[in-house]
C-alpha positions, 0 to 999 in steps of 0.5 A, a space after each residue: 527523545 529528540 533522537 527518536 524523532 529524527 530517526 522516525 522522520 528519517 525512516 518515514 521519509 525513506 519508507 515513503 520514498 522507497 515503498 510508495 504511495 501515501 494513502 490520501 487523507 487518512 489519519 491514525 492517532 493512538 490514544 492511551 487511557 488511564 488504564 494503560 490500554 491504547 487504541 488507534 483512532 482512524 479517520 479518513 476522507 471517504 471520497 479520497 479513500 474510496 478512489 484510492 481503494 479502487 485504483 490500488 486494489 489487487 484481485 486475490 486468488 479467491 477473486 476478492 479485491 484487496 488493498 494492503 496498507 502499512 502504518 509507519 510511526 510518524 514524528 507527530 506521534 501518529 502514523 503515516 499510512 502508505 500502500 503496501 504493494 507487496 504482491 504475495 499471490 505468486 501463482 496469480 503473479 506468474 499467471 499474469 506474467 505468462 499471459 503478458 509474455 504470451 500476448 507479446 509473442 502472439 503480437 510478434 508472430 502476427 506482425 511477422 505474418 502480416 
């Protein structure tokens, strides 16, 4: 069991280092009933969570705002929640890059003319 905790701590530390942002003041703790059913109790501090959502929202193709998060097993038996910033809307990402490139080229042209 001790080895599992070490591995979990290492994965947790490496994942938060590599992939990012911890979601502030959110706690996920599993609870297993006598019947064997496990549920996840999730609690968060509302002001911090709302600000996090506002600051990390991505607008999808459908026009809705989304925030993706991951629960990574932590050494205390619960989960550490981090932002999953993988952007899977390839068309929107391509449009953003094209738009930024176009704006950059336009500024270059304006500077040449001026």
